[in-house]
C-alpha positions as a printed NumPy array, in Angstrom:
array([[-19.218,  23.057,   2.332],
       [-19.322,  19.242,   2.815],
       [-20.443,  18.898,  -1.029],
       [-17.414,  21.364,  -2.145],
       [-14.994,  19.063,   0.129],
       [-16.654,  15.947,  -1.303],
       [-16.292,  17.085,  -5.043],
       [-12.441,  18.022,  -4.1  ],
       [-11.867,  14.383,  -2.896],
       [-13.695,  12.931,  -5.918],
       [-11.526,  14.944,  -8.102],
       [ -8.287,  13.14 ,  -6.712],
       [ -6.755,  10.848,  -9.187],
       [ -4.018,   8.722,  -8.071],
       [ -3.427,   6.714, -11.255],
       [ -4.103,   3.425,  -9.345],
       [ -4.225,   1.061, -12.418],
       [ -2.143,   3.184, -14.957],
       [  1.368,   4.696, -15.336],
       [  1.784,   8.006, -14.003],
       [  1.693,  10.742, -16.761],
       [  4.831,  12.699, -17.477],
       [  2.918,  15.863, -16.456],
       [  2.78 ,  14.678, -12.965],
       [  6.203,  13.52 , -12.456],
       [  7.945,  15.427,  -9.64 ],
       [ 11.262,  16.879,  -8.929],
       [ 14.175,  15.911,  -6.607],
       [ 13.078,  18.198,  -3.867],
       [  9.477,  16.849,  -3.577],
       [ 10.984,  13.334,  -2.597],
       [ 13.706,  14.836,  -0.467],
       [ 11.184,  16.677,   1.648],
       [  8.789,  13.735,   1.673],
       [ 11.403,  11.23 ,   2.919],
       [ 12.931,  13.715,   5.485],
       [  9.462,  14.441,   6.718],
       [  8.387,  10.883,   7.097],
       [ 11.649,   9.646,   8.555],
       [ 12.16 ,  12.666,  10.73 ],
       [  8.958,  11.763,  12.44 ],
       [  7.223,  10.186,  15.279],
       [  9.088,   6.713,  14.945],
       [ 12.117,   8.603,  15.868],
       [ 10.858,   9.754,  19.24 ],
       [ 10.505,   6.114,  19.893],
       [ 13.223,   4.319,  18.251],
       [ 16.11 ,   6.482,  19.529],
       [ 14.983,   5.765,  23.247],
       [ 14.483,   2.251,  22.785],
       [ 18.232,   1.776,  21.754],
       [ 18.92 ,   3.288,  25.046],
       [ 16.558,   0.967,  26.784],
       [ 18.336,  -2.148,  24.971],
       [ 21.698,  -0.909,  26.214],
       [ 23.366,  -0.296,  22.94 ],
       [ 27.104,   1.027,  23.321],
       [ 27.729,   4.463,  22.144],
       [ 30.393,   3.312,  19.358],
       [ 27.864,   0.389,  18.339],
       [ 25.122,   2.985,  17.659],
       [ 27.21 ,   5.513,  16.076],
       [ 28.955,   3.073,  13.641],
       [ 26.029,   0.814,  13.265],
       [ 23.729,   3.599,  12.117],
       [ 26.339,   4.932,   9.692],
       [ 26.5  ,   1.468,   8.051],
       [ 22.839,   0.209,   8.246],
       [ 21.532,   3.798,   6.915],
       [ 23.894,   3.696,   4.108],
       [ 22.636,   0.29 ,   3.157],
       [ 19.128,   1.396,   3.067],
       [ 19.687,   4.457,   0.953],
       [ 21.376,   2.133,  -1.424],
       [ 18.396,  -0.32 ,  -1.456],
       [ 16.175,   2.562,  -2.351],
       [ 18.424,   3.889,  -5.009],
       [ 19.382,   0.676,  -6.763],
       [ 16.521,  -1.695,  -6.14 ],
       [ 13.236,   0.359,  -5.642],
       [ 13.932,   3.555,  -7.676],
       [ 14.892,   1.903, -11.093],
       [ 11.87 ,  -0.415, -11.156],
       [  9.472,   2.227,  -9.86 ],
       [ 10.436,   4.643, -12.736],
       [ 10.569,   1.816, -15.27 ],
       [  6.973,   0.74 , -14.529],
       [  5.339,   3.936, -13.267],
       [  2.507,   1.946, -11.443],
       [  1.836,   1.031,  -8.016],
       [  3.287,  -1.978,  -6.238],
       [ -0.158,  -3.49 ,  -6.147],
       [ -0.915,  -3.252,  -9.87 ],
       [  2.432,  -4.768, -10.503],
       [  1.846,  -7.509,  -8.202],
       [ -1.55 ,  -8.12 ,  -9.878],
       [  0.225,  -8.632, -13.001],
       [  2.818, -11.055, -11.649],
       [  0.963, -12.827,  -8.86 ],
       [ -2.776, -12.868, -10.054],
       [ -5.671, -11.237,  -8.406],
       [ -6.392, -13.703,  -5.797],
       [ -2.704, -13.831,  -4.453],
       [ -2.328,  -9.944,  -4.541],
       [ -5.673,  -9.455,  -2.685],
       [ -4.205, -11.57 ,   0.139],
       [ -0.82 ,  -9.71 ,  -0.001],
       [ -2.921,  -6.348,  -0.047],
       [ -4.707,  -7.165,   3.002],
       [ -1.612,  -8.037,   5.029],
       [  0.09 ,  -4.8  ,   3.862],
       [ -2.634,  -2.721,   4.482],
       [ -3.193,  -4.032,   7.957],
       [  0.569,  -3.639,   8.693],
       [  0.326,  -0.046,   7.527],
       [ -2.42 ,   0.442,   9.589],
       [ -0.449,  -0.739,  12.714],
       [  2.382,   1.455,  11.863],
       [  0.466,   4.612,  11.326],
       [ -1.373,   3.792,  14.545],
       [  1.845,   3.665,  16.783],
       [  2.538,   7.358,  15.26 ],
       [ -0.943,   8.478,  16.031],
       [ -0.202,   7.119,  19.728],
       [  3.048,   9.107,  19.743],
       [  1.266,  12.29 ,  18.782],
       [ -1.178,  11.566,  21.556],
       [  1.416,  11.607,  24.058],
       [  2.15 ,  15.261,  23.271],
       [ -1.338,  16.417,  22.835],
       [ -2.294,  15.085,  26.386],
       [  0.33 ,  17.081,  28.106],
       [ -2.047,  19.882,  28.94 ],
       [ -4.878,  17.319,  30.147],
       [ -2.415,  15.642,  32.357],
       [ -2.908,  12.557,  30.582],
       [ -1.662,   9.311,  32.507],
       [  1.201,   8.272,  30.111],
       [  1.752,   4.595,  29.201],
       [  4.634,   2.421,  30.599],
       [  7.06 ,   0.161,  28.555],
       [  4.85 ,  -2.857,  29.77 ],
       [  1.417,  -1.493,  28.85 ],
       [ -0.85 ,  -3.066,  26.102],
       [ -4.043,  -1.751,  26.807],
       [ -5.562,   1.822,  26.517],
       [ -4.59 ,   3.729,  29.907],
       [ -7.708,   5.992,  30.074],
       [-10.686,   7.431,  28.474],
       [ -9.112,  10.608,  27.813],
       [ -6.028,   8.782,  25.827],
       [ -8.936,   7.113,  23.622],
       [-10.558,  10.696,  22.868],
       [ -7.341,  12.35 ,  22.035],
       [ -6.363,   9.46 ,  19.665],
       [ -9.468,   9.497,  17.946],
       [ -9.261,  13.455,  17.299],
       [ -5.743,  12.948,  16.143],
       [ -6.652,  10.036,  13.85 ],
       [ -9.341,  12.199,  12.369],
       [ -7.12 ,  15.028,  11.16 ],
       [ -4.327,  12.558,   9.995],
       [ -6.905,  10.576,   7.903],
       [ -8.384,  13.728,   6.295],
       [ -4.883,  14.644,   5.042],
       [ -4.209,  11.343,   3.559],
       [ -7.617,  11.24 ,   1.855],
       [ -6.529,  14.303,  -0.037],
       [ -3.897,  12.371,  -1.954],
       [ -0.253,  12.263,  -2.696],
       [  0.143,  15.94 ,  -3.345],
       [ -1.219,  17.125,  -0.06 ],
       [  0.821,  14.387,   1.992],
       [  3.882,  15.685,   0.103],
       [  3.166,  19.405,   0.826],
       [  2.507,  18.5  ,   4.421],
       [  6.035,  16.644,   4.725],
       [  7.687,  19.536,   2.907],
       [  6.265,  22.14 ,   5.438],
       [  6.971,  19.991,   8.491],
       [ 10.369,  18.472,   7.821],
       [ 12.926,  21.548,   8.025],
       [ 11.814,  22.804,  11.434],
       [ 11.435,  19.289,  13.089],
       [ 15.074,  18.679,  12.781],
       [ 15.899,  21.704,  14.357],
       [ 13.758,  20.803,  17.176],
       [ 15.376,  17.451,  17.632],
       [ 18.932,  18.727,  17.522],
       [ 18.21 ,  21.946,  19.602],
       [ 16.303,  19.929,  22.424],
       [ 19.25 ,  17.39 ,  22.689],
       [ 21.851,  19.987,  22.85 ],
       [ 19.876,  22.044,  25.494],
       [ 19.834,  19.148,  27.823],
       [ 23.305,  17.977,  27.736],
       [ 24.505,  20.139,  30.542],
       [ 22.017,  18.338,  32.823],
       [ 23.898,  15.052,  32.46 ],
       [ 27.372,  16.791,  32.671],
       [ 28.152,  17.986,  29.095],
       [ 29.454,  21.513,  29.209],
       [ 31.581,  21.422,  26.166],
       [ 32.23 ,  19.023,  23.256],
       [ 35.289,  17.392,  24.568],
       [ 33.208,  16.063,  27.495],
       [ 30.435,  14.504,  25.377],
       [ 31.941,  11.067,  24.158],
       [ 32.779,  10.282,  28.007],
       [ 29.52 ,  11.105,  28.968],
       [ 27.716,   9.419,  26.049],
       [ 29.531,   5.93 ,  27.117],
       [ 28.767,   6.472,  30.775],
       [ 25.155,   7.995,  30.946],
       [ 23.487,   7.859,  27.586],
       [ 24.459,   4.596,  25.593],
       [ 25.986,   2.883,  28.392],
       [ 25.908,  -0.936,  26.979],
       [ 23.646,  -1.819,  29.76 ],
       [ 19.772,  -2.473,  28.985],
       [ 17.048,  -1.528,  31.472],
       [ 15.418,  -3.945,  33.357],
       [ 13.327,  -6.516,  31.293],
       [ 15.008,  -5.406,  28.033],
       [ 17.307,  -7.592,  26.097],
       [ 20.862,  -6.539,  24.961],
       [ 21.354,  -4.975,  21.546],
       [ 24.798,  -5.174,  19.855],
       [ 26.198,  -3.278,  16.715],
       [ 24.637,  -6.007,  14.573],
       [ 21.201,  -5.185,  15.874],
       [ 21.885,  -1.594,  15.039],
       [ 23.024,  -2.239,  11.631],
       [ 20.379,  -4.636,  10.519],
       [ 17.568,  -2.673,  12.189],
       [ 18.665,   0.53 ,  10.518],
       [ 18.836,  -1.35 ,   6.984],
       [ 15.642,  -3.24 ,   7.488],
       [ 13.362,  -1.213,   9.584],
       [ 12.034,   0.039,   6.211],
       [ 12.365,  -3.322,   4.388],
       [  8.952,  -3.131,   3.153],
       [  9.515,   0.099,   1.415],
       [ 12.67 ,  -0.332,  -0.426],
       [ 13.612,  -4.105,  -0.763],
       [  9.921,  -5.015,  -0.486],
       [  9.109,  -2.421,  -3.399],
       [  6.306,  -0.714,  -1.478],
       [  7.848,   2.71 ,  -2.415],
       [  7.153,   1.966,  -6.003],
       [  3.84 ,   3.625,  -5.237],
       [  5.76 ,   6.804,  -4.355],
       [  8.92 ,   6.673,  -6.523],
       [  6.748,   6.184,  -9.683],
       [  6.164,   9.934,  -9.468],
       [  9.931,  10.477,  -9.888],
       [ 11.344,  11.922, -13.104],
       [ 14.642,   9.957, -12.581],
       [ 15.513,   6.341, -10.962],
       [ 18.315,   8.127,  -8.888],
       [ 15.825,  10.033,  -6.963],
       [ 15.727,   7.017,  -4.641],
       [ 18.876,   8.662,  -3.229],
       [ 16.544,  11.386,  -1.781],
       [ 15.811,   8.755,   1.081],
       [ 19.12 ,   9.873,   2.393],
       [ 17.305,  12.984,   3.617],
       [ 15.228,  10.513,   5.824],
       [ 18.041,   8.068,   6.709],
       [ 20.914,  10.379,   7.731],
       [ 18.833,  13.386,   9.016],
       [ 15.942,  11.295,  10.651],
       [ 17.348,   7.717,  11.248],
       [ 20.94 ,   9.113,  12.219],
       [ 20.708,  12.475,  13.872],
       [ 16.901,  12.17 ,  15.172],
       [ 17.669,   8.789,  16.557],
       [ 20.877,  10.119,  18.47 ],
       [ 19.106,  13.207,  19.61 ],
       [ 15.787,  11.496,  20.813],
       [ 18.072,   8.93 ,  22.519],
       [ 19.872,  11.643,  24.562],
       [ 16.581,  13.054,  25.547],
       [ 15.374,   9.867,  26.953],
       [ 18.693,   9.271,  28.53 ],
       [ 18.232,  12.541,  30.352],
       [ 14.696,  11.474,  31.418],
       [ 15.905,   8.419,  32.884],
       [ 18.636,  10.124,  34.719],
       [ 16.077,  12.601,  36.085],
       [ 13.439,   9.992,  36.997],
       [ 15.791,   7.451,  38.235],
       [ 15.028,   4.747,  35.494],
       [ 11.218,   5.372,  35.362],
       [  9.499,   2.716,  33.088],
       [  7.136,   5.511,  31.734],
       [  7.727,   5.886,  28.055],
       [  6.166,   8.813,  26.468],
       [  7.838,  10.81 ,  23.851],
       [  5.622,  13.818,  24.4  ],
       [  6.543,  14.73 ,  27.942],
       [ 10.291,  13.844,  27.217],
       [ 10.343,  16.45 ,  24.447],
       [  8.319,  18.945,  26.416],
       [ 10.635,  18.766,  29.356],
       [ 13.605,  19.424,  26.925],
       [ 12.119,  22.289,  24.414],
       [  8.994,  23.295,  26.059],
       [  5.691,  23.657,  23.853],
       [  7.888,  23.45 ,  20.713],
       [  9.095,  20.073,  21.722],
       [  5.595,  18.739,  22.304],
       [  4.316,  20.374,  19.088],
       [  7.279,  18.717,  17.275],
       [  6.086,  15.286,  18.773],
       [  2.673,  15.854,  17.607],
       [  3.529,  16.996,  14.107],
       [  6.196,  14.348,  13.752],
       [  3.64 ,  11.478,  14.243],
       [  1.252,  13.219,  11.657],
       [  4.328,  13.346,   8.923],
       [  4.592,   9.318,   9.469],
       [  0.91 ,   8.65 ,   9.841],
       [ -0.114,  10.554,   6.615],
       [  1.8  ,   8.771,   3.989],
       [  1.648,   5.419,   5.679],
       [ -2.33 ,   5.718,   5.708],
       [ -1.985,   6.901,   2.047],
       [ -0.234,   3.557,   1.16 ],
       [ -2.558,   1.673,   3.046],
       [ -5.399,   2.961,   0.965],
       [ -3.943,   2.406,  -2.207],
       [ -3.324,  -1.271,  -1.085],
       [ -7.068,  -1.571,  -0.147],
       [ -8.028,   0.355,  -3.477],
       [ -6.293,  -2.278,  -5.631],
       [ -8.869,  -4.911,  -4.177],
       [-11.789,  -2.59 ,  -4.586],
       [-10.835,  -0.724,  -7.795],
       [-14.612,   0.616,  -8.323],
       [-14.489,   2.392,  -4.888],
       [-12.715,   5.971,  -4.862],
       [ -9.508,   5.748,  -2.991],
       [-10.695,   8.703,  -0.591],
       [-13.281,   6.5  ,   0.676],
       [-11.064,   3.497,   1.225],
       [ -8.59 ,   5.762,   3.068],
       [-11.384,   7.05 ,   5.33 ],
       [-12.255,   3.381,   6.392],
       [ -8.331,   2.482,   6.673],
       [ -7.919,   5.795,   8.962],
       [-10.691,   4.509,  11.183],
       [ -9.078,   0.955,  11.634],
       [ -5.567,   3.009,  12.09 ],
       [ -7.378,   5.01 ,  14.894],
       [ -8.646,   2.104,  16.645],
       [ -5.133,   0.289,  16.69 ],
       [ -3.631,   3.471,  17.99 ],
       [ -5.72 ,   3.251,  21.151],
       [ -3.344,   0.456,  22.115],
       [  0.152,   1.51 ,  23.563],
       [  1.746,  -1.97 ,  22.974],
       [  2.165,  -0.695,  19.281],
       [  4.509,   1.818,  20.641],
       [  6.208,  -0.244,  23.248],
       [  7.014,  -3.178,  20.766],
       [  7.955,  -0.895,  17.855],
       [ 11.153,  -2.42 ,  16.942],
       [  9.707,  -5.922,  16.741],
       [  6.826,  -4.955,  15.083],
       [  8.721,  -2.838,  12.301],
       [ 11.042,  -5.962,  11.762],
       [  8.115,  -8.426,  11.524],
       [  6.37 ,  -5.921,   9.231],
       [  9.343,  -5.866,   6.868],
       [  9.999,  -9.571,   6.952],
       [  6.302, -10.477,   6.054],
       [  6.43 ,  -8.456,   2.884],
       [  9.891,  -8.745,   1.921],
       [  9.379, -11.985,  -0.328],
       [  7.022, -10.054,  -2.681],
       [  9.841,  -7.611,  -3.298],
       [ 12.087, -10.271,  -4.3  ],
       [  9.653, -11.715,  -6.65 ],
       [  9.309,  -8.521,  -8.477],
       [ 13.15 ,  -7.976,  -8.858],
       [ 13.497, -11.601, -10.119],
       [ 10.458, -11.085, -12.418],
       [ 11.89 ,  -7.865, -13.886],
       [ 15.491,  -8.446, -14.213],
       [ 16.182, -12.283, -14.12 ],
       [ 13.146, -14.015, -15.872],
       [ 13.747, -12.355, -19.387],
       [ 17.358, -13.295, -19.22 ],
       [ 16.421, -16.894, -18.352],
       [ 13.764, -17.206, -21.373],
       [ 11.085, -17.135, -18.747],
       [  7.884, -15.243, -19.167],
       [  7.64 , -11.921, -16.94 ],
       [  4.216, -11.146, -15.493],
       [  2.998, -14.631, -15.682],
       [ -0.4  , -14.093, -14.365],
       [ -1.325, -11.352, -16.768],
       [  0.164, -13.345, -19.674],
       [ -1.721, -16.702, -18.61 ],
       [ -4.884, -15.092, -17.229],
       [ -4.079, -16.567, -13.924],
       [ -5.929, -15.385, -10.583],
       [ -3.138, -17.035,  -8.581],
       [  0.363, -17.567,  -9.649],
       [  1.449, -20.955,  -7.727],
       [  4.965, -20.113,  -7.898],
       [  4.775, -16.704,  -6.364],
       [  2.331, -18.082,  -3.652],
       [  4.61 , -20.845,  -2.682],
       [  7.668, -18.475,  -2.786],
       [  6.079, -16.473,  -0.253],
       [  5.121, -19.222,   2.238],
       [  8.043, -21.277,   1.917],
       [ 10.554, -18.31 ,   2.45 ],
       [  8.731, -17.247,   5.449],
       [  8.751, -20.822,   6.632],
       [ 12.586, -20.774,   6.294],
       [ 12.854, -17.665,   8.124],
       [ 10.734, -19.155,  11.   ],
       [ 13.003, -22.459,  10.882],
       [ 16.197, -20.127,  11.334],
       [ 14.623, -18.535,  14.329],
       [ 13.082, -21.534,  15.91 ],
       [ 15.907, -24.068,  15.47 ],
       [ 18.835, -21.683,  15.449],
       [ 17.823, -19.021,  17.559],
       [ 18.224, -16.092,  15.217],
       [ 16.579, -12.848,  16.208],
       [ 13.708, -11.397,  14.027],
       [ 16.135,  -8.505,  13.079],
       [ 18.556, -10.819,  11.281],
       [ 16.26 , -12.899,   9.342],
       [ 15.398, -10.676,   6.56 ],
       [ 18.754, -10.821,   4.46 ],
       [ 18.874, -14.675,   4.37 ],
       [ 15.022, -14.689,   3.655],
       [ 15.209, -12.543,   0.717],
       [ 17.819, -14.676,  -1.042],
       [ 15.756, -17.676,  -0.21 ],
       [ 12.724, -16.102,  -1.78 ],
       [ 14.875, -15.093,  -4.818],
       [ 16.039, -18.477,  -5.285],
       [ 12.629, -20.112,  -4.743],
       [ 10.909, -17.938,  -7.283],
       [ 13.536, -18.634,  -9.98 ],
       [ 13.185, -22.609,  -9.422],
       [  9.311, -22.468,  -8.924],
       [  8.92 , -20.383, -11.882],
       [ 11.176, -22.674, -14.103],
       [  8.892, -25.614, -12.883],
       [  5.433, -24.164, -13.229],
       [  6.208, -22.247, -16.524],
       [  7.56 , -25.65 , -17.86 ],
       [  4.543, -27.671, -16.632],
       [  2.095, -25.294, -18.136],
       [  4.001, -25.126, -21.419],
       [  4.182, -28.936, -21.603],
       [  0.601, -29.326, -20.928],
       [ -0.61 , -26.709, -23.471],
       [  1.515, -28.589, -26.082],
       [ -0.476, -31.942, -25.352]])
């Protein structure tokens, strides 16, 4: 049996260092299901409640999410999608052509580690649901370390299942998401509607006054910072910055038949990041109302209270639908460093690291800040790819400079990455800008730096070669 399973794994081909052939291109519904499943997922049971905890006002949340999610969809459709379909290779192979093997190795290690932490937070979310029948002590907003031995056991079990699915490749990840997505959003909506009478909403005319006074009150919980509409807009736009502006979803959209399939991300943004964030916020507000502002933060019990067993199962599966493609991406990142090792073997190791990270509840409690940091760290490479594809040819500069010159480290790209992040740090340190607002100016700094440094480095090399 094991040999048969191993044979199936070895047969999985993910085209890590070659364009995806046309026979493997996928239609619109494949991506709609994948994005809806991935973004109507475990993170939604965390982010929606955290907006409540940070005291976002009702108007700020509803309008801010509308603007921010629209900007995210446009980023997928007009930045990531066209390049993914044009190249049809993974982000990591594209970066190797531009940046060189050594710099890409550094990037891939950072990228894979961030993916592991993100997937780990989702495994932890699933664990809060699986732990319900075991009366598992749930973590609080301030917890960083594992809360019990049983918590670790449950996390390891979920991590094993999630890793096996990711090891089977993109097809299985996509199928899992398509199966899970439709009913998950129904659970989100149904549970939220079911608990509204408990906070005084008995008809729709009563919803908005109650939303302003008992759900999104504009008053943060003790120990939490205050969020404005600008926090909501920029978080909704940049929470997946690594995927669209950072170009990580080149690895997914390279399978798309058309570049405009990037618009399929709307299934995740407006079903998951809009409706599900609102719904999970309602569930958490009811929990706070009933528990007199308890600091316990556990999506599983919150959903179980509202929708019973179906709610708990929804949380469990929602964690999987985010963790699966995330571990898959992490496996691709590491495989590009070790191309002679089968992707499934690397994915297994990545899954083990992810599971270890999931044991620490801090990944969930600080998810907003972590997601913002994750996007910020990887954003400069997305700017480098866009400039390399669209701007360099028009300026008479050579695209894919490392491949053209046989470089293992593109100094212009390396300096761009470091200096743009340093500029973001200066904005934060000297001007007090919060991490949620650094991605946009950071992208323009990175783009400008790569143009200027590219001109400098390429001119110097040309001059040296003519001497």
